[in-house]
GUDO-565957 format. One record per residue (C-alpha): residue number from 1; y, x, z. Coordinates in steps of 0.25 Angstrom, whole numbers, always signed. Each point is the difference from the previous one (the first is absolute). Layout:
% GUDO-565957
> NUM | Y | X | Z
...
% end
This chain:
% GUDO-565957
> 1 | -153 | +51 | -239
> 2 | -7 | -3 | +13
> 3 | +12 | +6 | +8
> 4 | +10 | -10 | -7
> 5 | -9 | -12 | +2
> 6 | -2 | +4 | +15
> 7 | +16 | +1 | +2
> 8 | +1 | -14 | -6
> 9 | -12 | -6 | +8
> 10 | +6 | +6 | +13
> 11 | +14 | -6 | -3
> 12 | -6 | -14 | -4
> 13 | -9 | +0 | +12
> 14 | +9 | +5 | +11
> 15 | +12 | -9 | -5
> 16 | -9 | -13 | +1
> 17 | -8 | +3 | +13
> 18 | +13 | +3 | +8
> 19 | +6 | -14 | -4
> 20 | +2 | -10 | +11
> 21 | -6 | -11 | -9
> 22 | -13 | +8 | -2
> 23 | -2 | +3 | +15
> 24 | +3 | -15 | +4
> 25 | -10 | -5 | -11
> 26 | -10 | +10 | +4
> 27 | +0 | -3 | +15
> 28 | +2 | -15 | -1
> 29 | -9 | -4 | -11
> 30 | -14 | +3 | +7
> 31 | +6 | -6 | +13
> 32 | +4 | -13 | -8
> 33 | -14 | -1 | -6
> 34 | -7 | +1 | +14
> 35 | +10 | -10 | +6
> 36 | -2 | -9 | -12
> 37 | -15 | +0 | +2
> 38 | -1 | +0 | +15
> 39 | +12 | -8 | +6
> 40 | -3 | -14 | -7
> 41 | -14 | +0 | +6
> 42 | +4 | +5 | +14
> 43 | +12 | -10 | +0
> 44 | -9 | -12 | -4
> 45 | -11 | +4 | +9
> 46 | +8 | +3 | +13
> 47 | +12 | -10 | -2
> 48 | -1 | -9 | +12
> 49 | +12 | -8 | -5
> 50 | -9 | -9 | -9
> 51 | +4 | -13 | -4
> 52 | -5 | -12 | +8
> 53 | -1 | -15 | -3
> 54 | -6 | -12 | +6
> 55 | -7 | -9 | -10
> 56 | -1 | -15 | +4
> 57 | -12 | -6 | -7
> 58 | +0 | -14 | -4
> 59 | -15 | -3 | -3
> 60 | -2 | -15 | -3
> 61 | -15 | +1 | -1
> 62 | -1 | +11 | +11
> 63 | -8 | +9 | -10
> 64 | +6 | +14 | +2
> 65 | +10 | +0 | +12
> 66 | -10 | +3 | +11
> 67 | -5 | +12 | -8
> 68 | +14 | +5 | -3
> 69 | +3 | +0 | +14
> 70 | -11 | +9 | +3
> 71 | +6 | +10 | -10
> 72 | +13 | +2 | +8
> 73 | +6 | +14 | +0
> 74 | +13 | +6 | +5
> 75 | +7 | -3 | -13
> 76 | -5 | -14 | -4
> 77 | -3 | -10 | +11
> 78 | -6 | -13 | -5
> 79 | +2 | -13 | +8
> 80 | -4 | -14 | -2
> 81 | +11 | -10 | -3
> 82 | +0 | -14 | +6
> 83 | +11 | -5 | -8
> 84 | +3 | -5 | -14
> 85 | +6 | +9 | -11
> 86 | +13 | -6 | +0
> 87 | +2 | +2 | +15
> 88 | -5 | +15 | -1
> 89 | +10 | +3 | -11
> 90 | +11 | -5 | +9
> 91 | -5 | +9 | +11
> 92 | -1 | +13 | -7
> 93 | +13 | -1 | -8
> 94 | +7 | +9 | +10
> 95 | -12 | +8 | +4
> 96 | -1 | +13 | -8
> 97 | -14 | +4 | +4
> 98 | -8 | -13 | -2
> 99 | -7 | -6 | -11
> 100 | -8 | -13 | -3
> 101 | -13 | +1 | -8
> 102 | -5 | -14 | -5
> 103 | -14 | -2 | -4
> 104 | +0 | -14 | -5
> 105 | -10 | -11 | +2
> 106 | -3 | +1 | -15
> 107 | -3 | +14 | +1
> 108 | -11 | +5 | -10
> 109 | -6 | +14 | +2
> 110 | -1 | +1 | -15
> 111 | +14 | -1 | -3
> 112 | +5 | +6 | +13
> 113 | +13 | -7 | +1
> 114 | +8 | +3 | +12
> 115 | +15 | +1 | +3
> 116 | +7 | +10 | +9
> 117 | +14 | -4 | +5
> 118 | +9 | +10 | +7
> 119 | +14 | +2 | +5
> 120 | +2 | +13 | -8
> 121 | -7 | +7 | -11
> 122 | -12 | +7 | +5
> 123 | -3 | +15 | -4
> 124 | -11 | +3 | -10
> 125 | -8 | +7 | +11
> 126 | +0 | -12 | +9
> 127 | -3 | -10 | -11
> 128 | -11 | +8 | -4
> 129 | -7 | +0 | +14
> 130 | +2 | -15 | +1
> 131 | -7 | -2 | -13
> 132 | -11 | +9 | +4
> 133 | -2 | -8 | +13
> 134 | -1 | -13 | -8
> 135 | -9 | +6 | -10
> 136 | -10 | +5 | +10
> 137 | +0 | -14 | +7
> 138 | -1 | -8 | -12
> 139 | -12 | +9 | -4
> 140 | -6 | -3 | +14
> 141 | +2 | -14 | -3
> 142 | -7 | +0 | -13
> 143 | -12 | +7 | +6
> 144 | -1 | -10 | +11
> 145 | +1 | -11 | -10
> 146 | -12 | +7 | -7
> 147 | -8 | +0 | +13
> 148 | -1 | +16 | -1
> 149 | -5 | +5 | +13
> 150 | +7 | +10 | +9
> 151 | -10 | +11 | -4
> 152 | +2 | -2 | -15
> 153 | +15 | +0 | +2
> 154 | -1 | +14 | +6
> 155 | -8 | +5 | -12
> 156 | +12 | -3 | -8
> 157 | +9 | +8 | +8
> 158 | -1 | +15 | -3
> 159 | +9 | +12 | -3
> 160 | -3 | +9 | -13
> 161 | +4 | +14 | -1
> 162 | -4 | +8 | -12
> 163 | -1 | +15 | +3
> 164 | +1 | +9 | -13
> 165 | -8 | +13 | +1
> 166 | -1 | +10 | -12
> 167 | -13 | +8 | -1
> 168 | +3 | +14 | -3
> 169 | -10 | +12 | -2
> 170 | +5 | +6 | +14
> 171 | -1 | -14 | +7
> 172 | +7 | -13 | +1
> 173 | +15 | -3 | +1
> 174 | +7 | -12 | +5
> 175 | +10 | -5 | -10
> 176 | +11 | -10 | -1
> 177 | +4 | -7 | -13
> 178 | +13 | -5 | +7
> 179 | +4 | +14 | +4
> 180 | -3 | +6 | -13
> 181 | +9 | -10 | -7
> 182 | +11 | +3 | +10
> 183 | -1 | +15 | -2
> 184 | +0 | -1 | -15
> 185 | +12 | -10 | +0
> 186 | +8 | +9 | +9
> 187 | -3 | +13 | -8
> 188 | +3 | -6 | -13
> 189 | +13 | -5 | +5
> 190 | +4 | +13 | +6
> 191 | -3 | +7 | -13
> 192 | +8 | -10 | -7
> 193 | +12 | +2 | +10
> 194 | -1 | +15 | -1
> 195 | -1 | +1 | -15
> 196 | +13 | -9 | -2
> 197 | +7 | +6 | +12
> 198 | -2 | +15 | -2
> 199 | +0 | -2 | -16
> 200 | +13 | -6 | +1
> 201 | +5 | +11 | +9
> 202 | -3 | +10 | -11
> 203 | +8 | -8 | -10
> 204 | +12 | -2 | +9
> 205 | +0 | +15 | +4
> 206 | +0 | +3 | -15
> 207 | +11 | -10 | -3
> 208 | +9 | +4 | +12
> 209 | +0 | +15 | -4
> 210 | +2 | -4 | -15
> 211 | +12 | -9 | +3
> 212 | +6 | +10 | +9
> 213 | -2 | +11 | -10
> 214 | -7 | +8 | +10
> 215 | -12 | +0 | -10
> 216 | +8 | +10 | -10
> 217 | +1 | +10 | +11
> 218 | -15 | -2 | +4
> 219 | -6 | +2 | -14
> 220 | +8 | +13 | -2
> 221 | -9 | +6 | +11
> 222 | -12 | -8 | -1
> 223 | -8 | -5 | -12
> 224 | -1 | -15 | -1
> 225 | -15 | +0 | +1
> 226 | +1 | +7 | +13
> 227 | +11 | -9 | +5
> 228 | -9 | -12 | -3
> 229 | -12 | +5 | +6
> 230 | +7 | +5 | +13
> 231 | +6 | -14 | +2
> 232 | -13 | -8 | -2
> 233 | -8 | +9 | +9
> 234 | +11 | +1 | +10
> 235 | +1 | -15 | +2
> 236 | -15 | -1 | -1
> 237 | +0 | +9 | +13
> 238 | +10 | -9 | +6
> 239 | -10 | -12 | -2
> 240 | -12 | +8 | +5
> 241 | +8 | +4 | +13
> 242 | +3 | -15 | +2
> 243 | -14 | -4 | -2
> 244 | -6 | +11 | +9
> 245 | +10 | -4 | +11
> 246 | -5 | -15 | -2
> 247 | -15 | +5 | +1
> 248 | +3 | +8 | +13
> 249 | +7 | -12 | +6
> 250 | -12 | -9 | -3
> 251 | -10 | +10 | +6
> 252 | +8 | +0 | +12
> 253 | +0 | -15 | +1
> 254 | -15 | +1 | -2
> 255 | -1 | +9 | +13
> 256 | +9 | -9 | +8
> 257 | -8 | -12 | -4
> 258 | -13 | +6 | +4
> 259 | +6 | +4 | +13
> 260 | +5 | -15 | +2
> 261 | -14 | -5 | -3
> 262 | -6 | +9 | +11
> 263 | +10 | -5 | +11
> 264 | -1 | -13 | +7
> 265 | +8 | -11 | -6
> 266 | +5 | -11 | +9
> 267 | +3 | -13 | -6
> 268 | +4 | -13 | +6
> 269 | -11 | -10 | -1
> 270 | +11 | -11 | -2
> 271 | +3 | +6 | -14
> 272 | -14 | -3 | -5
> 273 | -5 | +14 | -3
> 274 | -10 | +6 | +9
> 275 | -2 | +15 | +2
> 276 | -12 | +0 | -8
> 277 | +6 | -7 | -11
> 278 | +12 | +10 | -1
> 279 | -10 | +11 | +1
> 280 | -7 | -6 | -13
> 281 | +13 | -1 | -7
> 282 | +4 | +14 | +3
> 283 | -14 | +5 | -4
> 284 | +2 | -7 | -14
> 285 | +13 | +7 | -2
> 286 | -6 | +14 | +5
> 287 | -12 | -2 | -10
> 288 | +10 | -3 | -11
> 289 | +7 | +13 | +2
> 290 | -12 | +8 | +2
> 291 | -8 | -5 | -12
> 292 | +11 | +5 | -9
> 293 | -5 | +9 | -11
> 294 | +6 | +14 | +2
> 295 | -3 | +3 | -15
> 296 | +10 | -11 | -4
> 297 | +11 | +9 | +6
> 298 | -3 | +11 | -10
> 299 | -2 | -10 | -12
> 300 | +14 | -6 | +4
> 301 | +7 | +14 | +0
> 302 | -7 | +3 | -14
> 303 | +4 | -13 | -6
> 304 | +14 | +0 | +7
> 305 | +3 | +14 | -6
> 306 | -6 | -3 | -13
> 307 | +7 | -13 | -2
> 308 | +13 | +5 | +6
> 309 | +1 | +12 | -9
> 310 | -4 | -8 | -12
> 311 | +11 | -11 | +2
> 312 | +9 | +10 | +7
> 313 | +1 | +8 | -13
> 314 | +3 | -13 | -8
> 315 | +11 | -3 | +10
> 316 | +6 | +14 | -2
> 317 | +0 | -2 | -15
> 318 | +7 | -13 | +2
> 319 | +10 | +7 | +9
> 320 | +3 | +10 | -10
> 321 | +3 | -11 | -11
> 322 | +11 | -6 | +8
> 323 | +13 | +4 | +7
> 324 | +1 | -11 | +11
> 325 | -10 | -9 | +8
> 326 | +6 | -13 | -6
> 327 | -7 | +4 | -13
> 328 | -13 | +3 | +6
> 329 | -5 | -14 | +3
> 330 | -4 | -4 | -14
> 331 | -7 | +13 | -3
> 332 | -7 | +1 | +13
> 333 | -6 | -14 | -2
> 334 | -9 | +7 | -10
> 335 | -5 | +9 | +10
> 336 | -1 | -10 | +12
> 337 | -8 | -11 | -8
> 338 | -13 | +8 | -1
> 339 | +1 | +3 | +15
> 340 | +2 | -15 | +3
> 341 | -12 | -5 | -9
> 342 | -11 | +4 | +10
> 343 | +8 | -6 | +12
> 344 | +1 | -13 | -7
> 345 | -15 | +0 | -3
> 346 | -4 | +5 | +14
> 347 | -6 | -13 | +4
> 348 | -10 | +1 | -12
> 349 | -3 | +14 | +4
> 350 | -3 | -3 | +14
> 351 | -9 | -12 | -3
> 352 | -7 | +7 | -12
> 353 | +1 | +15 | +2
> 354 | -11 | +3 | -10
> 355 | +5 | -9 | -11
> 356 | +3 | +6 | -14
> 357 | +15 | -1 | +2
> 358 | +0 | +7 | +14
> 359 | -9 | +11 | -6
> 360 | +9 | +2 | -12
> 361 | +13 | +0 | +8
> 362 | -6 | +10 | +10
> 363 | -3 | +10 | -11
> 364 | +12 | -2 | -9
> 365 | +11 | +10 | +6
> 366 | +12 | -9 | +0
> 367 | -8 | -10 | +9
> 368 | -10 | +9 | +7
> 369 | +8 | +4 | +12
> 370 | +1 | -14 | +6
> 371 | -12 | -7 | -6
> 372 | -10 | +11 | +4
> 373 | +4 | +0 | +15
> 374 | -2 | -15 | +0
> 375 | -14 | +3 | -5
> 376 | -3 | +11 | +9
> 377 | +3 | -8 | +12
> 378 | -7 | -13 | -5
> 379 | -13 | +6 | -6
> 380 | -8 | +12 | -3
> 381 | +5 | +6 | -13
> 382 | -10 | +7 | -9
> 383 | +3 | +15 | +1
> 384 | +1 | +1 | -15
> 385 | +11 | -10 | -1
> 386 | +8 | +7 | +12
> 387 | -1 | +13 | -7
> 388 | +4 | -5 | -14
> 389 | +12 | -7 | +7
> 390 | +4 | +13 | +6
> 391 | -2 | +8 | -12
> 392 | +8 | -10 | -9
> 393 | +11 | -1 | +11
> 394 | +1 | +16 | -1
> 395 | +1 | -1 | -15
> 396 | +10 | -11 | +1
> 397 | +9 | +8 | +9
> 398 | -1 | +12 | -9
> 399 | +3 | -8 | -13
> 400 | +11 | -9 | +5
> 401 | +6 | +12 | +8
> 402 | +1 | +8 | -13
> 403 | +6 | -11 | -7
> 404 | +10 | -3 | +11
> 405 | +3 | +15 | +1
> 406 | +4 | +0 | -15
> 407 | +9 | -12 | +2
> 408 | +6 | +6 | +13
> 409 | +4 | +14 | -6
> 410 | +9 | -7 | -10
> 411 | +5 | -12 | +7
> 412 | +6 | +7 | +12
> 413 | +9 | +7 | -9
> 414 | +6 | -12 | -7
> 415 | +11 | -9 | +5
> 416 | +9 | -12 | -4
> 417 | -10 | -8 | -7
> 418 | -11 | -10 | +4
> 419 | -13 | +5 | -6
> 420 | -12 | -8 | -4
> 421 | -15 | +2 | -1
> 422 | +1 | +3 | -15
> 423 | +10 | +11 | +4
> 424 | -10 | +5 | +10
> 425 | -12 | +1 | -10
> 426 | +9 | +9 | -9
> 427 | +3 | +9 | +11
> 428 | -15 | +2 | +2
> 429 | -1 | +7 | -13
> 430 | +12 | +9 | +1
> 431 | -4 | +14 | -1
> 432 | +11 | +9 | +6
> 433 | +9 | -6 | +11
% end
């Protein structure tokens, strides 16, 4: 039996890892994730081609213009306008990088009614900075009106940084709630993708061999149960190979990042980021990578394998019930739906990882592969819940695997008809096939 399973396993594994699509996806996926996370921040921080604008301020009561001029930056330059609004509109009609800010004589700090005229639509970033400048100066105006002293104003300006530290038996450990949420989300999405991608791969393989009548030749030398196990395990090894390459890539990125932090970083001061600020940014990224729990990798592998074998056996059974992929959509929805439910509730699990719904779905085998990974990343799961979840997942794999095998052994030999779940239930009870 094991020899035949090994032959099928080897054939499924080698066929898929040699495909160009597998090689390209394996290499480009981690690179894509790294670039997706790093490039936007670097482009935003280092871009010297930022939008610039001159804002002419018509301040009829002369309340804010002088203070706004003191906040000039390389992007926004405030200047007092000594002309009327009508004259200003005519002047900026053909000037793309100019705008007029009108602070009317009836200006009331309670209603904050000001108007900004421009020759083109301003970007959200630029408009946000102008609003921030105005808000700061209006706050300053209000404090002056209330006769607040300079010393009292300074007391109102402070930065708040809440550091979270977990107390353990062996000492203290710095934690990050944002990091935990991100890790849980990414791992849940990865398992979701793997379950559907590799599960459907099992189904397509069965359908292809059945439609080409190759299945009749295969089952003449290999038992149906051996064929089903070989296909599922072989494709599981394909997934583990891909995942291992991704982990190695991330570890290499970690080493490169640590080397980058240890070297001197030269940054142009005109770009608004100093060397120390850049060092702090890189240190935060380095902390995020190094605070990753290694135990999550082992849990990820367990729940990926458990969930994949459970759903892979169901996909194999569906593949045995049909002759072509066009008939698979309706039947496969019955399998996809339980995988989709935890993804739809992922926001609830992240906000309340110890809620009754999260606990139940992290223990129930059909949902536990995704839900438990979110909980493990976001909170400390009680050991008895984790063990119960894993035991039930193993029992679910055995139970559904047995049912799928009973369906598979009959379905792969039948052709020319679209079969339903009612037929599949009958096949389970067939004694000799």
